[in-house]
N, C-alpha and C positions, 0 to 999 in steps of 0.2 A: 379260574381255580387251578387249571393244569398248565398255565402259561410258563414259558421257559425262563430260567434265570439269565438275565442279560450278561452277567459276568462270564458265562460260558463262552461268549464270543471273544473274551479277552484272555482266557487262560487255556492252557493245554489240557484237553480232557484226559481223564484217567485211562490207562491202557485196558484192553479187555483182559478179563481174568481167565486163565487156563486151569480148569479143574483137573486134578489128578487124584487117583485113589488114595495115595499115601500122604498127601499134603493138604487135603481139603476136608472141611467138616461143615455140617449143618448145625446152626445155632438157633434154637427155638427159645424165645424170650417170654417167660411169665404166662404161659398158656395154662392157667390154673383156675380153680373154682372162685378164687377171690375176685378176679377181674375179667374172667372170660366165660362165665356161665350165667344164664339169665335168671337162675333161681337162688344164687348165692352172692356173697360179697357186695360189690358196689351196686349190683342190680337190686338186691334185697334192701340195701340202704336207700336207694332211690325210690323204691316202692313205699317204704315207711315214711319218707319225707314228701311223698306226693309229687315227685318230679320224674316218674318213670318214663313218661312220654319223651323227655329230653334224651333218653338213651336209645331211641328207636334206630337211629342211624348206626350206632355202634353195635346194637344187637344184630341188625341185618348184615353188617360187615363181618361179624364173627361167623355167621352162617356161611359166608363166602370163604373165609380164610381157613377155617378148621379143616374142611375137606382138602384144600390145597396143601396145607402143611402135612396132612396125612399122606398125600401122594408123594411129597418130597421125602418124608421119613422112609417110606417104602422104597423109593428110588435109591436113596443113600444106602439103606440096609442091603439092597440087592447087590450093590457094588462093594459091600463090606467096608463102608466108609463111616467115619464117626458121626453119630447123632448125639448132640449135646444139648441139654436144656438148662434154663435157669428158672427159679421160682422165688417169689417173695415168701419167706418163711423164717420165723424167729427160731433161735436156738433155745429159747426159754418159753415158759408158759405166760410170763407177764411182759415179754418183749422189752425188757430193760436194756438189752444190747442194741436196740434199733438205732439207726442214724438219727440225727436231730431232725432232718427233713421228714423222715417217716413219722417220727413222734409228733412233730408239729402239725402234720397233715392227717394224723390219725390212721395211717396206713399200717395194718397189723394183721398178720396171719400167724396165730399162735402155733407153737410146736405141736405137731400131731393133729391139727385141726383139718376139717374138710376144706376150708379156704386155702390151706397150704398144699393141697394135693393138686397134681397135674391132671387135667381133664382125662377122663377115661379113654376117649378116642385117641389121645396123643400120649398115653402112658408110656414111659420109657421101658425098653426091654431090659432084661437082666444084663448086667455088666455095662450098661450105658451110663454116662456121667451126667449128674444133675448137681448144679451149684445153687444152694440156698443163699439168699441175700436179704439184707435189711436196708438197702439203699438203692437208688435208681440205677447206678452204674455197676455192672457186674465186674468190670475191670478194676474199679476203685475199691470194691468191697469183698472180693474173693481172690483166690489164687488162680483164676482162670488163665491169666497170661503165662504163668509158669507151667501150668498143666498143658496148655496148647503147645508150648515150645518143647516140652518133654515128649509130646506125641508127634512132633515134627510137622505140625499144622502151620501152613502159611496163608491159606485161603479160607475165608469164612463166607458161608451163605446164610444170611440172617433173615429170620421171620419172627412174628410174635406181636405183642402189645406192650404199650401203646406206641404208635409210630413216632410221635413227637416227644416221647419221654424216654422210657427204658430202652426201646429199640434204637432210637437215634443216639442215645448215650453210648450204647454198645458199639454202634457203627463208627462213630467219631473216634472213640477211644481205640478201637481195633486198628483203624487207619493210622492214627498217630503213633501206634506201637509197631507199625510196619507190616500189618496184615493187608492183603488184598481182599476187598469186601464186595460181595454181591448182596444187594437188598432186594428181596422179592416183594414187589409192590402189591400184588394180590395175595400176599401171604402175611400182611400186617394190617393193623387197624388202629384208628384213633377214634376218640369220642365224637368228633365231627369231621365232615368231609373237608372243611377248610383247614383244620389242623393237620389232617393226614397229608393233603397235597402241599401244604406249606413246608412240612418236614421233607417230603420227597424232593421238592424243588431245591431245598437247602443242601441236601446230601448228594444229589445227582452230580456225578463227575467231579465233586469236590472230595467226598469221602467214600463213595461207593458207586459201582455200576448198578443201574436199576434194571431189573429183569422181571419177567413174569414167571409163574410156575412152569408153564409149558416150555419156555425158553431154557430154564435151568434143567428140566428133565431131559430135554434134547441134548444139552451139554453132557449130562451124565451118561446118556445112552452112547455117546461117542467115545467114552472112556473104554479102552480095551481091558 
């Protein structure tokens, strides 16, 4: 499950990312009631369909990553660095503006709904940026690239859900657009362990440096 990608023996690995206060930001992907709380959204749907047991790994993984993301948010805020979040949230009550992919898969968090809210533990502070989106890719469906460049951001530390979908999409797109990316392995989750580690292997040193929460916090503590 955690085996290395053999291509890493053939390519030059990505250089280490040097975090600085003015050019680095934390990006938290879709940590909301729709997909990250055991009593709402996809968990409620799984309960209704009698397949809640299939969500056990994901539920346990969320219990690991939520405290880790909280630690990272606090560490970035202490350094007065940007903490940015995304959330799946329609601009309308009927979701008519959703991407085809979200419509076809039934992914929907109506405007103003509980599902569209970010988890209480990770709620953004006043004046922090949140990008609502109705597609998997935040770079494809919002103005995040323009905003990051306006802010002078060059490095992104990425966390959230799910590892092999919205998180991976953000990491790949950020790398392709010229950002240096750190993906926090114990700050993201997929529905199964296999999907999580497959995504980590695919991104490691191709699109991002893979770090732990503790490693990133140590990097932040070294910033003057």
